[in-house]
N, C-alpha and C positions, 0 to 999 in steps of 0.2 A: 134428532141430531142436536148434540148440545153445541153452546155457543162455542167451546173449547174445539171440537170436532171440525165445525165450520172454518174455524181460523186455520188449523192445520190442513185442512184440505185445500185452503186458498193459497198456500205456501208454494213457491216456485223453485225449482232447483237452481243454484247459481250456476252462473254461465259454463264454468268448468266443468262441473257435473254434468250438465247438459250435453256437453260436447264429447265427454266421455261415453254417455249413453248412446249418442248417435253413432260415433266410433264402433262401438261394441257391437252394436245392431248390424253395422255395415258389415263389419268383419264375420259377424254370424251367417249373413246371407251369401257370404262366399267372396267378398271384395276384398282385396290386399291393401290393407290399413295401416299407416305407421300413425300412431296417436301420439300427438306432441302436447296434448292438453295440459297434462300433470307434469312433465320433467322427470319421469321416473325410469328409474333403469330398467331394461330388459333382463339381466342377470343380476345376480347378488354381487354386491362390491367385492374387490378383489381382497384378498385376506390380509395383504400388508395396510391397507385402506382401515380394515377392520380393527387391526392391531392397533393403528396409530390412534384410533379413536377410544378403543379402551384405555390406552395408556393416558392420553389426553384427560380423559374422564377423571383418572388416580390424581392428576395434579391439577395445578391452578391453571393449567393451559385452555381451559373451557370457558373464558369469559371474553367478551369483547375487546378488540386491541383499541390503541389509541386510534383516532380519526385517520393518522398520516401512517399509521402502519407500526408493526413491530420494528424496533429499533435494529435488532440484528439481521432481520430480512432486508431492510432498507441499506445497512451497510454492505451486505453481500451483493445485493443487486447493482449497486453505484459505490464501489469501494472507495473512489477519490471523488469528493463533490467537485462539482466544475461550475465556473461563473456562466450564465448564460450572456452576461453582458459583455460586448464587445468594447 
């Protein structure tokens, strides 16, 4: 056995992968399992979301926003700024 093989054989799955393996084994054994380890959808994303993603990829809308969020969205969420001081 090479040193590389020994090192690879010693690697362990990350916790998320291990959880998914256990969930799959339990499901295959007949148990009803809701696997929340990866946060993946059971169904494909709706067409409206896929279309919006394609459109965003074709524009500059695929970058991180400012830390406080998009100005337009903030204005729409709180159209009139209020003072919280009394």
